LUMPABA-612841 format. One line per field, with one value per residue (C-alpha): z, x, y; chain; residue in one letter; residue number from 1. Coordinates in Angstrom, 2 decimals. Each point is the difference from the previous one (the first is absolute). Example, Ala and Ser with C-alpha at 12.3 -4.5 7.8 and 13.67 -1.06 7.14 Angstrom:
2
zz = [7.80_-0.66]
xx = [12.30_1.37]
yy = [-4.50_3.44]
chaine = [A_A]
residu = [A_S]
num = [1_2]
END
This chain:
450
zz = [-58.51_-1.22_1.82_0.80_-0.96_3.54_-0.27_2.32_-0.93_-1.14_1.65_3.27_-0.25_-0.16_2.70_-2.14_-0.04_3.09_-0.95_-3.61_-0.54_0.19_-1.92_1.71_-0.81_-1.66_0.55_3.21_-0.50_2.06_1.77_-1.62_0.95_1.84_0.68_0.52_1.87_3.18_1.53_-2.81_-1.67_-0.44_-0.96_0.74_0.71_-0.43_2.24_-0.25_3.71_2.49_3.22_1.47_2.76_2.82_-0.43_1.16_-3.27_-3.64_-2.04_-3.35_-3.11_1.04_-1.48_1.66_-1.26_0.36_-0.67_0.08_1.74_2.82_0.39_-0.63_0.44_0.08_-1.65_-0.54_-3.57_-3.17_-0.06_-2.87_1.11_-2.83_-1.35_1.88_-1.21_0.99_0.78_-0.42_2.59_0.32_-0.36_2.88_3.78_1.07_3.27_1.56_-0.82_2.36_2.70_1.06_3.50_-0.02_-3.14_-0.87_-3.40_-0.33_0.30_-2.52_0.55_-1.08_2.04_3.36_-0.92_0.08_1.92_-0.47_-3.33_2.05_1.04_-3.49_-1.64_-0.49_0.86_-3.71_-0.72_2.89_-1.15_-3.40_1.71_2.21_-3.01_-1.53_3.30_0.38_-3.51_0.54_3.30_-1.50_-2.98_2.42_1.43_3.05_-0.24_3.57_1.94_3.13_-0.72_3.37_-0.48_-2.55_0.35_-2.05_1.83_-1.63_-3.30_1.14_0.50_-3.51_-1.43_1.95_-1.21_-3.61_0.04_1.56_-2.65_-2.89_-0.76_0.92_-0.06_3.28_3.07_2.49_2.55_3.62_0.62_2.97_-1.50_1.84_2.71_3.68_1.36_2.48_-1.28_-1.82_0.46_-2.48_-1.86_-0.02_-3.01_1.75_-2.02_1.01_-1.98_-0.60_2.18_1.39_-1.66_-3.33_0.97_-1.41_2.29_-2.05_1.11_3.72_0.59_2.53_2.11_3.64_3.58_2.99_0.21_-0.76_-3.16_-1.20_0.70_-2.10_-2.88_0.09_-0.12_-2.96_-1.85_0.57_-1.11_-3.13_-1.07_1.56_0.11_2.68_2.07_-0.21_2.92_0.36_3.47_-0.34_-1.98_-3.66_-2.19_-3.00_1.87_1.30_3.67_1.25_1.86_-0.92_3.47_1.83_0.74_-1.85_1.08_3.63_1.06_0.78_-3.48_-1.66_2.12_-1.07_-3.67_0.63_1.90_-2.90_-2.60_1.89_0.83_-3.76_-0.74_-1.77_0.78_1.02_-1.58_2.30_-1.41_2.74_-0.41_3.64_2.63_2.36_-2.72_-1.15_3.57_0.35_-3.22_0.84_3.49_-1.40_-2.33_-3.40_-2.50_-1.93_0.75_-3.04_-0.38_3.55_-0.79_3.57_1.46_3.21_1.63_2.21_-3.08_-1.69_3.03_0.13_-3.73_0.36_3.09_-1.54_-3.49_-1.46_-3.47_-1.13_-3.42_-0.48_-3.19_-0.02_-3.62_-0.48_2.10_-2.89_-2.45_2.26_0.53_-3.73_-2.09_2.83_0.05_-3.78_0.05_2.88_2.54_3.20_1.98_3.11_-1.77_-1.21_3.48_1.72_-2.65_0.81_3.71_-0.44_-2.98_1.48_3.42_-1.65_-1.86_3.17_1.77_-2.88_0.53_3.75_-0.32_-2.62_2.09_2.95_-2.10_-0.41_-3.10_-2.56_-2.97_-3.32_-0.03_-2.17_0.51_-3.81_-1.09_1.86_-3.04_-3.23_-0.11_-1.94_1.67_3.08_-0.33_0.58_3.70_-0.21_-0.22_3.09_1.99_-1.03_0.71_3.47_1.08_-1.81_-2.27_-3.49_0.85_3.17_-1.99_-2.58_2.69_1.65_-3.23_-0.47_2.69_3.01_-1.40_-0.86_3.54_1.60_-2.44_1.06_-3.58_0.33_-1.48_-3.10_-1.06_0.85_-1.02_-2.95_1.70_-1.00_0.74_-0.11_-2.77_-3.12_0.47_-1.40_-1.21_-1.69_-0.35_-1.94_2.04_3.70_2.49_2.80_-1.54_-1.08_1.73_-2.50_-2.52_1.62_-1.44_-3.47_0.11_-3.48_0.66_2.03_0.32_2.32_0.44_-2.84_-2.44_-1.57_0.39_-1.09_-2.01_-1.56_-3.52_-1.31]
xx = [13.74_0.76_2.86_0.89_3.34_1.20_-0.71_-3.02_-2.81_-2.82_-2.78_1.91_0.84_-3.67_-0.97_-2.11_2.09_-1.63_-3.59_-0.21_-1.82_2.47_-0.05_1.14_3.62_0.50_3.38_0.29_1.19_2.98_-0.03_2.98_-0.52_-2.10_-2.66_-1.91_-3.13_1.45_-1.51_-2.48_1.07_-1.95_1.76_-0.03_3.52_0.58_2.93_1.96_0.80_-1.42_1.54_-2.82_2.02_-1.93_-0.10_2.99_0.07_-0.17_-3.04_0.07_-1.74_-2.28_-1.67_0.00_-2.92_0.48_-2.93_0.29_3.34_-0.91_0.28_-3.46_0.77_2.73_-1.13_1.72_0.84_0.22_-3.14_-0.95_-2.91_-2.20_0.89_3.31_3.55_1.83_3.71_1.54_2.77_-0.24_3.78_0.59_-0.33_-2.28_0.30_-1.50_1.87_2.95_0.34_3.19_-0.49_3.14_0.72_1.12_-1.60_0.76_3.76_2.45_2.13_3.24_0.34_1.29_3.54_-1.12_-3.19_0.41_-1.86_-3.19_0.97_-0.53_-2.50_-3.54_-3.13_-0.79_3.43_-0.32_-3.50_1.31_2.49_-2.78_-2.17_2.83_0.55_-3.70_-0.26_3.05_-1.43_-3.36_1.51_2.09_-3.27_-0.40_-3.54_0.02_2.57_0.52_2.14_1.59_1.69_1.20_2.57_-2.03_-3.32_-3.24_1.42_-1.27_-3.52_-0.05_1.18_-2.61_-2.78_1.17_0.03_-3.46_-1.33_1.53_2.50_3.06_0.86_0.97_-1.05_-2.73_1.76_-0.13_2.15_1.59_0.59_3.28_2.24_-0.60_3.53_2.14_2.32_2.99_-1.68_-0.41_-2.77_1.59_2.22_2.97_3.16_3.61_1.48_-3.41_-1.49_-3.44_-1.15_0.33_-2.76_-3.36_-3.05_-1.76_2.73_-0.44_-3.76_0.14_2.95_-1.03_1.18_-2.14_-3.44_-1.98_1.91_-0.25_-3.72_-0.40_2.07_-1.98_-3.32_1.27_0.93_-3.46_-1.67_2.15_-1.18_2.38_-1.27_2.53_2.66_3.70_2.27_3.76_0.57_3.66_3.05_0.10_2.47_-0.31_0.17_2.91_0.89_-2.66_0.78_-2.47_0.16_-0.77_-3.22_-0.93_-3.63_-0.95_-2.89_-2.32_0.64_-0.80_-3.15_-1.14_0.17_-1.74_-2.82_-0.67_0.07_-2.27_-2.45_-0.38_-0.21_3.34_3.16_3.56_3.14_3.01_3.51_1.99_3.29_1.10_-1.44_-0.97_-1.75_-1.86_-1.17_-0.99_-2.05_-1.80_-0.93_-1.20_-2.37_1.71_-1.61_3.09_3.70_2.11_3.45_0.28_3.66_1.28_-3.11_0.52_-1.98_-2.01_-1.03_-1.11_-2.08_-1.60_-0.76_-1.75_-1.94_-1.12_-0.71_2.56_1.24_3.59_0.99_3.57_1.81_2.35_1.20_1.23_3.12_1.46_-0.74_1.56_3.13_0.54_-1.59_0.32_3.73_0.21_-1.94_2.17_-2.75_1.20_2.32_-2.14_-3.00_2.00_1.39_-3.39_-1.45_2.64_-0.72_-3.73_-0.55_0.87_-1.39_-3.32_-0.13_0.68_-2.71_-2.37_0.57_-0.58_-3.11_-1.54_0.70_-1.75_-3.12_0.25_-1.73_2.58_-1.37_1.73_1.87_3.02_1.07_-0.12_1.80_3.04_0.11_-1.91_-3.76_-1.17_2.51_-2.22_-0.34_3.71_-0.75_-2.09_2.98_1.66_-3.22_-0.17_3.69_-0.47_-2.90_-3.29_-1.67_-0.73_-3.71_0.74_2.14_-2.76_-2.61_2.28_-0.42_-3.72_-2.60_2.25_1.19_-3.57_-1.15_2.71_-0.76_-3.63_-0.95_-0.84_-3.43_1.54_3.21_2.34_-2.21_-2.01_-3.38_-3.38_-0.27_3.71_1.51_0.77_3.77_1.68_3.46_1.38_3.38_1.31_0.65_-0.70_1.28_-0.61_2.75_2.20_-0.71_2.22_-2.83_-1.52_2.86_-1.45_-3.67_-1.50_-3.60_-1.19_-3.71_-1.19_-3.67_-0.80_2.20_3.08_3.21_2.28_-0.65_2.20_1.17_-1.97]
yy = [106.05_3.51_1.69_3.57_1.50_-0.67_-3.70_-0.03_-2.34_2.28_-1.96_-0.05_3.69_0.97_-2.49_-2.34_-3.16_-1.46_0.74_-1.16_-3.31_-2.89_-3.24_-3.19_-0.81_3.40_1.70_1.97_3.59_1.13_3.34_1.67_3.62_2.55_0.97_-3.24_-0.99_-1.49_-3.16_-0.44_-3.24_-3.21_-3.24_-3.71_-1.27_-3.73_-0.98_-3.23_0.28_2.49_1.30_2.08_1.68_-1.68_-3.77_-2.02_-1.94_1.00_-0.98_-1.72_1.35_2.86_3.09_3.40_2.09_3.75_2.34_3.78_-0.12_-2.42_-3.76_-1.42_-3.70_-2.61_-3.23_-3.35_-0.95_2.08_2.14_2.33_2.24_1.19_3.43_0.34_0.24_-3.19_0.06_-3.45_-0.41_-3.77_-0.25_2.42_0.32_2.86_1.90_3.13_3.17_0.32_2.68_1.77_1.38_2.16_1.99_3.51_0.35_3.68_-0.54_-1.38_-3.10_1.65_3.22_-1.16_1.06_3.65_0.70_3.75_-0.36_0.32_3.54_1.38_-2.29_1.28_-1.93_-0.33_-1.46_-2.41_-0.89_-1.09_-2.30_-1.34_-0.90_-2.01_-1.81_-0.77_-1.44_-2.20_-1.24_-0.90_-1.79_-2.07_-1.35_2.25_1.36_1.34_2.04_2.05_3.02_0.58_3.32_2.51_2.75_2.51_0.13_-1.07_-1.26_-3.40_1.38_1.46_-3.32_-1.96_2.26_-0.08_-3.80_-0.19_2.40_-1.94_2.76_-2.07_-3.70_-1.58_-1.98_0.84_2.15_0.98_3.06_1.78_3.46_0.60_-1.44_0.80_0.39_1.89_2.77_-1.57_-3.39_-2.82_1.79_3.45_0.59_1.60_-0.65_0.71_2.87_1.59_2.73_-0.74_3.22_-1.84_-2.43_1.19_0.03_-2.72_-2.43_0.69_0.03_-2.83_1.13_0.38_-0.23_-0.93_-1.62_3.15_0.84_-3.58_0.04_3.15_-1.38_-3.23_1.86_2.03_-3.20_-1.47_3.23_0.02_-3.44_-2.53_-3.60_-0.94_1.75_-0.84_0.84_-0.42_-1.45_-0.99_1.00_-0.98_-1.87_2.33_3.30_2.01_0.01_-2.41_-3.21_-2.77_-1.53_3.24_1.87_3.16_0.42_-0.45_-2.27_2.91_1.48_-3.32_-0.29_3.47_-1.01_-3.33_1.69_2.38_-2.75_-2.37_2.79_0.48_-3.72_-0.32_-1.96_0.83_-1.41_0.44_-0.04_-1.74_-1.83_-0.16_-2.32_2.83_1.99_-3.13_-0.50_3.66_-0.12_-3.23_1.18_3.34_-1.83_0.20_-2.35_-1.07_0.13_0.83_-1.62_-1.46_-0.71_-0.42_-1.63_-1.97_-2.79_2.37_2.01_-3.21_-0.96_3.45_0.00_-3.34_1.08_3.32_-1.31_2.39_-0.92_0.28_1.28_-1.18_0.99_-2.99_0.24_3.54_-0.44_-1.99_2.81_2.63_-2.07_-0.54_2.74_2.50_-0.54_0.23_3.28_1.31_0.54_1.70_-2.24_0.55_-1.52_-3.00_-0.65_0.15_-2.31_-2.64_0.42_-0.68_-2.34_-3.39_0.93_0.87_-3.31_-1.96_1.99_-0.76_-3.73_0.22_2.18_-2.27_-3.09_1.70_0.60_3.78_1.37_1.13_1.92_0.56_3.30_0.75_3.63_0.31_3.18_-1.28_-2.26_0.65_-0.21_-3.02_-2.32_-0.36_-3.79_-0.58_-0.24_-3.18_-2.42_1.50_-0.43_-3.65_-0.58_1.48_-2.18_0.70_-2.51_1.33_0.19_1.98_2.41_0.44_0.57_2.57_1.99_-0.71_-0.72_0.66_3.31_1.02_-0.77_2.11_2.85_-0.11_-0.90_-3.70_0.71_1.59_-1.74_-2.87_-2.91_-1.25_-0.17_1.43_3.71_0.75_2.07_-1.98_0.15_-3.11_-0.92_-3.10_-1.68_-2.95_-3.10_-0.51_2.61_-2.50_-2.12_2.92_3.31_1.85_-0.41_3.08_2.07_-0.52_0.95_-0.31_1.06_2.98_0.73_2.77_0.79_-2.39_1.94_-1.58_1.98_-2.84_-3.17_-2.71_0.75_-2.97]
chaine = [A_A_A_A_A_A_A_A_A_A_A_A_A_A_A_A_A_A_A_A_A_A_A_A_A_A_A_A_A_A_A_A_A_A_A_A_A_A_A_A_A_A_A_A_A_A_A_A_A_A_A_A_A_A_A_A_A_A_A_A_A_A_A_A_A_A_A_A_A_A_A_A_A_A_A_A_A_A_A_A_A_A_A_A_A_A_A_A_A_A_A_A_A_A_A_A_A_A_A_A_A_A_A_A_A_A_A_A_A_A_A_A_A_A_A_A_A_A_A_A_A_A_A_A_A_A_A_A_A_A_A_A_A_A_A_A_A_A_A_A_A_A_A_A_A_A_A_A_A_A_A_A_A_A_A_A_A_A_A_A_A_A_A_A_A_A_A_A_A_A_A_A_A_A_A_A_A_A_A_A_A_A_A_A_A_A_A_A_A_A_A_A_A_A_A_A_A_A_A_A_A_A_A_A_A_A_A_A_A_A_A_A_A_A_A_A_A_A_A_A_A_A_A_A_A_A_A_A_A_A_A_A_A_A_A_A_A_A_A_A_A_A_A_A_A_A_A_A_A_A_A_A_A_A_A_A_A_A_A_A_A_A_A_A_A_A_A_A_A_A_A_A_A_A_A_A_A_A_A_A_A_A_A_A_A_A_A_A_A_A_A_A_A_A_A_A_A_A_A_A_A_A_A_A_A_A_A_A_A_A_A_A_A_A_A_A_A_A_A_A_A_A_A_A_A_A_A_A_A_A_A_A_A_A_A_A_A_A_A_A_A_A_A_A_A_A_A_A_A_A_A_A_A_A_A_A_A_A_A_A_A_A_A_A_A_A_A_A_A_A_A_A_A_A_A_A_A_A_A_A_A_A_A_A_A_A_A_A_A_A_A_A_A_A_A_A_A_A_A_A_A_A_A_A_A_A_A_A_A_A_A_A_A_A_A_A_A_A_A_A_A_A_A_A_A_A_A_A_A_A_A_A_A_A_A_A_A_A_A_A_A_A_A_A_A_A_A_A_A_A]
residu = [M_R_R_T_A_G_G_V_S_W_L_V_A_I_G_L_A_A_V_L_P_A_V_A_A_S_P_M_P_V_V_S_G_V_P_Y_N_A_D_S_G_S_V_A_V_Q_C_G_R_L_I_D_G_V_A_A_Q_A_Q_G_L_A_T_V_V_I_R_S_G_R_V_D_S_V_Q_P_G_A_V_A_P_T_G_M_T_V_L_D_L_K_L_Y_T_C_L_P_G_L_I_D_M_H_T_H_L_T_D_S_G_H_E_T_S_D_L_S_V_Y_Y_K_R_T_Q_A_E_Q_G_A_I_A_R_D_S_A_R_A_T_L_L_A_G_F_T_G_A_R_D_V_G_T_Y_I_A_W_V_D_R_D_L_R_D_A_I_N_Q_G_N_A_V_G_P_R_M_Q_I_A_G_Y_Y_L_T_V_P_A_G_G_G_D_L_V_I_P_G_H_A_E_S_E_I_P_P_Q_V_R_L_G_V_A_R_G_P_E_Q_F_R_Q_K_A_E_Q_A_V_A_G_G_A_D_L_L_K_L_I_A_S_G_A_V_L_A_F_G_G_V_P_G_E_R_E_M_M_P_E_E_I_K_A_V_V_D_V_A_H_A_H_G_I_K_V_A_A_H_A_H_G_A_Q_S_I_K_D_A_I_L_A_G_A_D_T_I_E_H_A_S_L_I_D_D_E_D_I_R_L_A_Q_E_H_G_T_A_L_S_M_D_V_Y_N_G_D_W_I_D_T_V_G_R_E_E_K_W_P_E_E_F_L_R_K_N_V_E_T_T_E_A_Q_R_Q_G_F_T_R_A_H_A_A_G_V_D_I_V_Y_G_T_D_A_A_V_Y_P_H_G_L_N_A_R_Q_F_P_I_M_V_Q_R_G_M_T_P_M_E_A_I_Q_S_A_T_S_L_A_A_R_H_M_G_W_A_D_R_I_G_S_L_Q_P_G_R_F_G_D_L_I_A_V_K_G_D_P_L_E_D_I_T_R_L_Q_D_V_V_V_V_I_K_G_G_L_A_F_K_L_P_A_E]
num = [1_2_3_4_5_6_7_8_9_10_11_12_13_14_15_16_17_18_19_20_21_22_23_24_25_26_27_28_29_30_31_32_33_34_35_36_37_38_39_40_41_42_43_44_45_46_47_48_49_50_51_52_53_54_55_56_57_58_59_60_61_62_63_64_65_66_67_68_69_70_71_72_73_74_75_76_77_78_79_80_81_82_83_84_85_86_87_88_89_90_91_92_93_94_95_96_97_98_99_100_101_102_103_104_105_106_107_108_109_110_111_112_113_114_115_116_117_118_119_120_121_122_123_124_125_126_127_128_129_130_131_132_133_134_135_136_137_138_139_140_141_142_143_144_145_146_147_148_149_150_151_152_153_154_155_156_157_158_159_160_161_162_163_164_165_166_167_168_169_170_171_172_173_174_175_176_177_178_179_180_181_182_183_184_185_186_187_188_189_190_191_192_193_194_195_196_197_198_199_200_201_202_203_204_205_206_207_208_209_210_211_212_213_214_215_216_217_218_219_220_221_222_223_224_225_226_227_228_229_230_231_232_233_234_235_236_237_238_239_240_241_242_243_244_245_246_247_248_249_250_251_252_253_254_255_256_257_258_259_260_261_262_263_264_265_266_267_268_269_270_271_272_273_274_275_276_277_278_279_280_281_282_283_284_285_286_287_288_289_290_291_292_293_294_295_296_297_298_299_300_301_302_303_304_305_306_307_308_309_310_311_312_313_314_315_316_317_318_319_320_321_322_323_324_325_326_327_328_329_330_331_332_333_334_335_336_337_338_339_340_341_342_343_344_345_346_347_348_349_350_351_352_353_354_355_356_357_358_359_360_361_362_363_364_365_366_367_368_369_370_371_372_373_374_375_376_377_378_379_380_381_382_383_384_385_386_387_388_389_390_391_392_393_394_395_396_397_398_399_400_401_402_403_404_405_406_407_408_409_410_411_412_413_414_415_416_417_418_419_420_421_422_423_424_425_426_427_428_429_430_431_432_433_434_435_436_437_438_439_440_441_442_443_444_445_446_447_448_449_450]
END
């Protein structure tokens, strides 16, 4: 295929790769640049093993037929439909594209040592970082993501739209636009040694106090294009001055945000480390609890009774305690991480044993984007089966996003988002850290060298 000076496949660049006639067993072009015609690919993928995201057991040899970006059929055996490109993955295990329910795609994984960088960075500069993060996330096999907060408002919306239009490479995104937080709370970028006057307005769009102000900020987020709302109910680990176990938002403030979101048909993700804040958020109607580090037995009971999912980032404590120390992150952050990491993992085990839904959420940006799958082994070590861990990042995540009819499983009508790994992740969950095939909307973004 002819290439441009920038290395972009010419057919892909003009949006023709997915609509040219294909010959069975012909090579499948890889999307290597932008723009491209999103969700337009047609391909038959022959899988040696298939984990469809729903069934409790893997299937043997099967073929996933994707037409015009959507799954058309899943058939047993190696099928080669007439006139379609066939991708032979009979030596691989295929799965639905993975979903990370708690990412910060617009932020870098190496800036926690000095958060004041966000005071001076422009939206365009942050957008360039976001594009790199999104590409890394997709190539790691995560074709879906919830971006649950960005310091510089609306960079996540611009990234989402660019991906949907084929002008950037990345996962399907739901975005929050900005944090809803009290002044000097976990989502407000107040830093010791810096005057608040240094903080630009675009970093404080969601700062509020009292139910009415929170209601107004929530309405503004919805009007601006938010797919979900993110509120900071408790103190944060990676923020100055906050105490993870203590309230920051009051129950009536949380309820005001939830009422706005649900009136518009979207969901609420509530950052809550402390047991009281977890309880407050569940009773106010939040749809997911983020972190849940200090969850107690009453919280677990309430989550089960209310159908509230937990998104527990049980890997990144290791990264903070090693790389964070090497990079000289603030001592306050390192201390609070130690105080919450093991407690969170024990709470994860108890909540899972009680039957509470736990979705896959990593807090990527705390550690570099593209390493999202490092959390799977911790989830298995702390009580999940490998299949449960996989479903937490596929069908279960999609259901709690409200996107079960779009992603999270390889079933007819869903988007043609498929990944593949060597070996069997049900035997060795670390296989998911080396995704060798990424197909999104029927288009290949990553294929084996052979």
